[in-house]
C-alpha atoms as a printed R data frame, in Angstrom:
    type eleno elety resid chain resno      x       y       z
1   ATOM     1    CA   MET     A     1 36.296   5.098  17.702
2   ATOM     2    CA   SER     A     2 33.973   6.123  20.519
3   ATOM     3    CA   TRP     A     3 31.661   3.315  21.636
4   ATOM     4    CA   SER     A     4 28.364   4.266  23.260
5   ATOM     5    CA   VAL     A     5 25.595   2.805  25.358
6   ATOM     6    CA   TYR     A     6 21.964   3.798  24.874
7   ATOM     7    CA   PRO     A     7 18.916   4.135  27.103
8   ATOM     8    CA   ARG     A     8 16.938   0.977  27.758
9   ATOM     9    CA   LEU     A     9 13.163   0.720  27.869
10  ATOM    10    CA   SER     A    10 11.795  -2.080  30.041
11  ATOM    11    CA   LEU     A    11  9.079  -4.403  28.804
12  ATOM    12    CA   PRO     A    12  6.107  -2.855  30.682
13  ATOM    13    CA   PHE     A    13  6.859   0.603  29.287
14  ATOM    14    CA   ALA     A    14  7.627  -0.874  25.863
15  ATOM    15    CA   ARG     A    15  4.145  -2.367  25.797
16  ATOM    16    CA   VAL     A    16  2.629   0.999  26.694
17  ATOM    17    CA   ARG     A    17  4.601   2.602  23.894
18  ATOM    18    CA   ILE     A    18  3.423  -0.019  21.399
19  ATOM    19    CA   GLY     A    19 -0.138   0.844  22.399
20  ATOM    20    CA   GLU     A    20  0.550   4.504  21.662
21  ATOM    21    CA   ILE     A    21  2.002   3.663  18.265
22  ATOM    22    CA   ALA     A    22 -0.894   1.324  17.453
23  ATOM    23    CA   SER     A    23 -3.381   4.037  18.407
24  ATOM    24    CA   ALA     A    24 -1.641   6.528  16.112
25  ATOM    25    CA   MET     A    25 -1.646   3.984  13.282
26  ATOM    26    CA   SER     A    26 -5.355   3.309  13.683
27  ATOM    27    CA   THR     A    27 -6.327   6.978  13.719
28  ATOM    28    CA   GLY     A    28 -3.986   8.508  11.163
29  ATOM    29    CA   GLY     A    29 -1.811   5.781   9.695
30  ATOM    30    CA   PRO     A    30  1.958   6.149   9.225
31  ATOM    31    CA   ALA     A    31  1.624   9.935   9.014
32  ATOM    32    CA   SER     A    32  0.447  10.023  12.626
33  ATOM    33    CA   VAL     A    33  3.280   7.764  13.759
34  ATOM    34    CA   ARG     A    34  5.722  10.273  12.280
35  ATOM    35    CA   THR     A    35  4.727  12.687  15.054
36  ATOM    36    CA   LEU     A    36  5.866  10.287  17.799
37  ATOM    37    CA   PRO     A    37  9.674   9.914  17.501
38  ATOM    38    CA   ALA     A    38 11.757  11.302  20.358
39  ATOM    39    CA   VAL     A    39 15.335  11.056  21.575
40  ATOM    40    CA   GLU     A    40 14.415  10.611  25.250
41  ATOM    41    CA   HIS     A    41 11.793   8.797  27.306
42  ATOM    42    CA   PRO     A    42 10.977   9.477  30.965
43  ATOM    43    CA   HIS     A    43 11.214   5.777  31.833
44  ATOM    44    CA   ALA     A    44 14.301   4.897  29.763
45  ATOM    45    CA   ALA     A    45 17.840   4.998  31.105
46  ATOM    46    CA   PRO     A    46 21.204   3.479  30.174
47  ATOM    47    CA   VAL     A    47 22.902   0.897  32.330
48  ATOM    48    CA   ALA     A    48 24.760   2.781  35.048
49  ATOM    49    CA   THR     A    49 28.235   1.351  34.424
50  ATOM    50    CA   GLY     A    50 28.041   0.617  30.736
51  ATOM    51    CA   GLY     A    51 30.398   3.265  29.340
52  ATOM    52    CA   ARG     A    52 29.946   6.497  27.437
53  ATOM    53    CA   VAL     A    53 26.244   7.350  27.264
54  ATOM    54    CA   ALA     A    54 24.836   8.531  23.945
55  ATOM    55    CA   SER     A    55 23.434  12.018  24.490
56  ATOM    56    CA   PRO     A    56 20.122  13.258  23.042
57  ATOM    57    CA   ASP     A    57 22.158  15.128  20.424
58  ATOM    58    CA   ASP     A    58 24.007  11.905  19.526
59  ATOM    59    CA   ILE     A    59 20.714  10.072  19.167
60  ATOM    60    CA   ALA     A    60 19.273  12.873  17.052
61  ATOM    61    CA   LYS     A    61 22.259  12.592  14.692
62  ATOM    62    CA   VAL     A    62 21.744   8.836  14.384
63  ATOM    63    CA   ARG     A    63 18.079   9.420  13.581
64  ATOM    64    CA   ALA     A    64 18.918  12.004  10.920
65  ATOM    65    CA   ALA     A    65 21.372   9.602   9.261
66  ATOM    66    CA   ILE     A    66 18.835   6.777   9.251
67  ATOM    67    CA   LEU     A    67 16.103   8.969   7.781
68  ATOM    68    CA   ASP     A    68 18.485  10.039   5.037
69  ATOM    69    CA   THR     A    69 19.252   6.389   4.266
70  ATOM    70    CA   VAL     A    70 15.614   5.238   4.111
71  ATOM    71    CA   GLU     A    71 14.320   8.367   2.360
72  ATOM    72    CA   PRO     A    72 13.534   6.584  -0.949
73  ATOM    73    CA   TRP     A    73 11.047   4.394   0.933
74  ATOM    74    CA   TYR     A    74 10.032   6.955   3.543
75  ATOM    75    CA   SER     A    75  8.969   9.425   0.867
76  ATOM    76    CA   VAL     A    76  6.487   6.964  -0.647
77  ATOM    77    CA   GLY     A    77  5.369   5.615   2.718
78  ATOM    78    CA   MET     A    78  5.985   1.916   2.119
79  ATOM    79    CA   VAL     A    79  8.533  -0.829   1.572
80  ATOM    80    CA   SER     A    80  7.351  -3.174  -1.158
81  ATOM    81    CA   ARG     A    81  8.164  -6.863  -0.826
82  ATOM    82    CA   PRO     A    82 10.685  -6.797  -3.717
83  ATOM    83    CA   GLN     A    83 12.432  -3.865  -2.025
84  ATOM    84    CA   ALA     A    84 12.496  -5.318   1.499
85  ATOM    85    CA   ALA     A    85 15.979  -6.804   1.182
86  ATOM    86    CA   ALA     A    86 17.438  -3.557  -0.169
87  ATOM    87    CA   PHE     A    87 15.767  -1.611   2.642
88  ATOM    88    CA   ASP     A    88 17.111  -3.952   5.323
89  ATOM    89    CA   LEU     A    89 20.606  -3.876   3.850
90  ATOM    90    CA   ALA     A    90 20.696  -0.078   3.751
91  ATOM    91    CA   LEU     A    91 19.173   0.244   7.223
92  ATOM    92    CA   GLY     A    92 21.590  -2.236   8.800
93  ATOM    93    CA   HIS     A    93 24.644  -0.638   7.234
94  ATOM    94    CA   THR     A    94 23.768   2.845   8.487
95  ATOM    95    CA   LEU     A    95 22.669   1.635  11.927
96  ATOM    96    CA   HIS     A    96 25.942  -0.206  12.401
97  ATOM    97    CA   GLU     A    97 27.973   2.759  11.209
98  ATOM    98    CA   GLN     A    98 26.125   5.433  13.174
99  ATOM    99    CA   LEU     A    99 25.198   3.784  16.474
100 ATOM   100    CA   GLN     A   100 28.748   2.759  17.397
101 ATOM   101    CA   ILE     A   101 27.047   0.755  20.126
102 ATOM   102    CA   VAL     A   102 28.926  -1.250  22.737
103 ATOM   103    CA   PRO     A   103 28.344  -4.887  21.665
104 ATOM   104    CA   ALA     A   104 27.264  -5.893  25.177
105 ATOM   105    CA   ASP     A   105 24.636  -3.148  25.089
106 ATOM   106    CA   ALA     A   106 23.456  -4.359  21.688
107 ATOM   107    CA   ALA     A   107 22.781  -7.776  23.237
108 ATOM   108    CA   HIS     A   108 19.978  -6.393  25.439
109 ATOM   109    CA   ASP     A   109 16.356  -6.416  24.271
110 ATOM   110    CA   GLU     A   110 15.603  -3.225  26.192
111 ATOM   111    CA   THR     A   111 18.166  -1.228  24.207
112 ATOM   112    CA   TRP     A   112 16.455  -2.122  20.948
113 ATOM   113    CA   SER     A   113 13.021  -1.498  22.434
114 ATOM   114    CA   PHE     A   114 14.096   2.066  23.195
115 ATOM   115    CA   LEU     A   115 15.605   2.627  19.763
116 ATOM   116    CA   THR     A   116 12.647   1.113  17.934
117 ATOM   117    CA   LEU     A   117  9.708   2.396  19.956
118 ATOM   118    CA   VAL     A   118 11.015   5.796  21.008
119 ATOM   119    CA   VAL     A   119 13.524   6.897  18.359
120 ATOM   120    CA   PHE     A   120 12.371   5.048  15.228
121 ATOM   121    CA   PRO     A   121  8.689   4.075  15.505
122 ATOM   122    CA   ASP     A   122  8.036   5.576  12.069
123 ATOM   123    CA   VAL     A   123 10.810   3.474  10.500
124 ATOM   124    CA   ALA     A   124  9.506   0.377  12.270
125 ATOM   125    CA   VAL     A   125  5.962   0.711  10.900
126 ATOM   126    CA   LEU     A   126  7.327   1.625   7.483
127 ATOM   127    CA   ARG     A   127  9.003  -1.796   7.304
128 ATOM   128    CA   PHE     A   128  6.425  -3.795   9.285
129 ATOM   129    CA   PRO     A   129  3.067  -1.978   9.263
130 ATOM   130    CA   GLY     A   130  1.427  -5.023  10.838
131 ATOM   131    CA   MET     A   131  3.372  -4.227  14.029
132 ATOM   132    CA   HIS     A   132  3.872  -7.828  15.137
133 ATOM   133    CA   ALA     A   133  5.288  -7.798  18.667
134 ATOM   134    CA   ASP     A   134  8.503  -9.603  17.622
135 ATOM   135    CA   ARG     A   135  9.283  -6.744  15.260
136 ATOM   136    CA   MET     A   136  8.601  -3.958  17.763
137 ATOM   137    CA   ILE     A   137  9.933  -5.306  21.081
138 ATOM   138    CA   GLY     A   138 13.711  -5.629  21.104
139 ATOM   139    CA   SER     A   139 13.796  -9.393  20.477
140 ATOM   140    CA   PRO     A   140 16.260 -10.945  17.984
141 ATOM   141    CA   ARG     A   141 13.633 -10.501  15.229
142 ATOM   142    CA   ASN     A   142 13.260  -6.785  15.987
143 ATOM   143    CA   VAL     A   143 13.088  -4.556  12.917
144 ATOM   144    CA   LEU     A   144 16.320  -2.732  13.758
145 ATOM   145    CA   ARG     A   145 18.239  -5.352  15.698
146 ATOM   146    CA   ARG     A   146 18.095  -7.990  12.990
147 ATOM   147    CA   THR     A   147 19.591  -5.677  10.362
148 ATOM   148    CA   TRP     A   148 22.292  -4.390  12.727
149 ATOM   149    CA   LEU     A   149 23.297  -7.948  13.652
150 ATOM   150    CA   ARG     A   150 23.529  -9.017  10.023
151 ATOM   151    CA   GLN     A   151 25.912  -6.150   9.370
152 ATOM   152    CA   GLN     A   152 27.868  -6.849  12.563
153 ATOM   153    CA   VAL     A   153 28.416 -10.514  11.688
154 ATOM   154    CA   LEU     A   154 28.595 -10.548   7.893
155 ATOM   155    CA   GLY     A   155 29.839  -7.043   7.136
156 ATOM   156    CA   ASP     A   156 31.590  -7.065   3.757
157 ATOM   157    CA   LEU     A   157 29.882 -10.302   2.709
158 ATOM   158    CA   LEU     A   158 26.590  -8.395   2.465
159 ATOM   159    CA   HIS     A   159 28.052  -6.018  -0.111
160 ATOM   160    CA   SER     A   160 30.578  -8.144  -1.995
161 ATOM   161    CA   THR     A   161 28.464  -9.462  -4.865
162 ATOM   162    CA   ASP     A   162 25.749  -8.531  -7.308
163 ATOM   163    CA   ARG     A   163 23.832 -11.596  -6.059
164 ATOM   164    CA   PRO     A   164 23.558 -10.758  -2.366
165 ATOM   165    CA   LEU     A   165 22.105 -13.085   0.220
166 ATOM   166    CA   GLY     A   166 18.322 -13.156   0.020
167 ATOM   167    CA   GLU     A   167 15.904 -12.790   2.902
168 ATOM   168    CA   ASP     A   168 15.228 -16.532   3.128
169 ATOM   169    CA   GLU     A   169 18.952 -17.236   3.260
170 ATOM   170    CA   LEU     A   170 19.544 -14.590   5.932
171 ATOM   171    CA   VAL     A   171 16.648 -15.838   8.029
172 ATOM   172    CA   GLY     A   172 18.046 -19.361   7.756
173 ATOM   173    CA   LEU     A   173 21.414 -18.164   9.012
174 ATOM   174    CA   PHE     A   174 20.267 -15.973  11.870
175 ATOM   175    CA   GLU     A   175 17.043 -17.518  13.124
176 ATOM   176    CA   ARG     A   176 18.313 -21.045  13.704
177 ATOM   177    CA   SER     A   177 19.580 -20.877  17.269
178 ATOM   178    CA   ALA     A   178 22.195 -23.585  16.745
179 ATOM   179    CA   LEU     A   179 23.795 -21.495  14.008
180 ATOM   180    CA   ALA     A   180 23.127 -17.984  15.269
181 ATOM   181    CA   ARG     A   181 25.271 -18.384  18.390
182 ATOM   182    CA   ASN     A   182 28.372 -19.121  16.287
183 ATOM   183    CA   HIS     A   183 29.266 -16.064  14.227
184 ATOM   184    CA   ALA     A   184 32.295 -17.691  12.588
185 ATOM   185    CA   LEU     A   185 30.072 -20.515  11.372
186 ATOM   186    CA   ILE     A   186 27.522 -18.053   9.998
187 ATOM   187    CA   ARG     A   187 30.235 -16.292   7.996
188 ATOM   188    CA   ARG     A   188 31.595 -19.530   6.526
189 ATOM   189    CA   LEU     A   189 28.092 -20.656   5.618
190 ATOM   190    CA   ALA     A   190 27.461 -17.303   3.949
191 ATOM   191    CA   VAL     A   191 30.667 -17.684   1.939
192 ATOM   192    CA   ALA     A   192 29.547 -21.142   0.801
193 ATOM   193    CA   VAL     A   193 26.107 -19.885  -0.233
194 ATOM   194    CA   LEU     A   194 27.506 -16.936  -2.159
195 ATOM   195    CA   ALA     A   195 29.899 -19.261  -4.024
196 ATOM   196    CA   TYR     A   196 27.233 -21.822  -4.968
197 ATOM   197    CA   GLU     A   197 26.769 -22.328  -8.719
198 ATOM   198    CA   GLY     A   198 24.994 -25.699  -8.817
199 ATOM   199    CA   PRO     A   199 21.800 -26.780 -10.573
200 ATOM   200    CA   MET     A   200 19.424 -26.188  -7.641
201 ATOM   201    CA   ALA     A   201 17.940 -22.828  -6.787
202 ATOM   202    CA   ARG     A   202 20.463 -21.284  -4.410
203 ATOM   203    CA   SER     A   203 17.929 -20.608  -1.643
204 ATOM   204    CA   GLU     A   204 16.756 -24.231  -1.764
205 ATOM   205    CA   TRP     A   205 20.329 -25.522  -1.659
206 ATOM   206    CA   ALA     A   206 21.090 -23.185   1.240
207 ATOM   207    CA   ARG     A   207 18.068 -24.427   3.170
208 ATOM   208    CA   GLU     A   208 19.268 -28.025   2.905
209 ATOM   209    CA   LEU     A   209 22.808 -26.992   3.845
210 ATOM   210    CA   PHE     A   210 21.607 -25.155   6.947
211 ATOM   211    CA   LYS     A   211 19.556 -28.183   8.019
212 ATOM   212    CA   ARG     A   212 22.548 -30.506   7.654
213 ATOM   213    CA   VAL     A   213 24.912 -28.239   9.565
214 ATOM   214    CA   THR     A   214 22.292 -27.598  12.255
215 ATOM   215    CA   PHE     A   215 21.995 -31.363  12.728
216 ATOM   216    CA   ILE     A   216 25.771 -31.630  13.137
217 ATOM   217    CA   THR     A   217 25.788 -28.956  15.828
218 ATOM   218    CA   GLY     A   218 23.598 -31.169  18.004
219 ATOM   219    CA   PRO     A   219 26.242 -33.649  19.202
220 ATOM   220    CA   ARG     A   220 29.248 -31.419  18.509
221 ATOM   221    CA   LEU     A   221 30.567 -28.086  19.720
222 ATOM   222    CA   LEU     A   222 31.816 -26.198  16.664
223 ATOM   223    CA   ASP     A   223 32.749 -22.929  18.362
224 ATOM   224    CA   ALA     A   224 36.477 -23.688  18.660
225 ATOM   225    CA   LEU     A   225 36.989 -24.899  15.078
226 ATOM   226    CA   SER     A   226 39.089 -22.981  12.559
227 ATOM   227    CA   ASP     A   227 37.654 -21.592   9.326
228 ATOM   228    CA   ALA     A   228 39.242 -24.500   7.440
229 ATOM   229    CA   GLN     A   229 37.618 -27.026   9.776
230 ATOM   230    CA   LEU     A   230 34.255 -25.295   9.468
231 ATOM   231    CA   ASP     A   231 34.603 -25.289   5.677
232 ATOM   232    CA   ALA     A   232 35.281 -29.028   5.719
233 ATOM   233    CA   ILE     A   233 32.072 -29.621   7.672
234 ATOM   234    CA   ILE     A   234 30.083 -27.352   5.351
235 ATOM   235    CA   GLN     A   235 31.494 -29.061   2.260
236 ATOM   236    CA   GLY     A   236 31.055 -32.554   3.688
237 ATOM   237    CA   THR     A   237 34.762 -33.306   3.295
238 ATOM   238    CA   GLU     A   238 35.610 -33.579   6.981
239 ATOM   239    CA   LEU     A   239 37.637 -36.644   7.873
240 ATOM   240    CA   PRO     A   240 35.817 -38.992  10.288
241 ATOM   241    CA   LEU     A   241 37.087 -39.105  13.833
242 ATOM   242    CA   ASP     A   242 39.219 -42.154  14.650
243 ATOM   243    CA   LYS     A   243 37.343 -44.723  16.656
244 ATOM   244    CA   PRO     A   244 38.979 -46.008  19.825
245 ATOM   245    CA   GLY     A   245 40.633 -49.380  19.436
């Protein structure tokens, strides 16, 4: 496997690029944005010592693979709300497979700003035509980054059932900072949610579960616990700590 680093686009130039995309949207809609994608930017560059640098040809191949994946939505020019989860799942799977990005590089906002605003602006506005800044800049809620991270952390769990995790459940897992930093905990929580067969709506039960576990992470560091120990916390069967005599 050949891991790659990608160019990074700093915040000032990212904001300029968002203005260009917004201008295209206002004058010609998504069709105009489809004229903007590129594989290079004069003010974007990879970190100097990061590893193998993805070439323009590499980036073009990633773009072609993504466009092939999202073609059912791209061809009609929209992602309907009922189809949003399917779109995100397909996008994240192909991004993860094709980018082969060095994880440290994937942790930088500027990497995702380049990929979103330079390489995939048309895909970004297809999913989020409102162009909220959180979705365009490479923040954790970025249109591409969020789907890549879900695939990176959950992998097979996203594709292992005919009742996959819903958007509310995924947001609850990844947008609570106390949970999001602990990938092992996210996976065990996802397993618990997928296995739930109780009387409550699963998303409602999951919301209450995430709140309870988030509360526990306040006074405790869970990062070093085993899967079995995490499961005990999730299930509420953890033995209480012995009190000093």
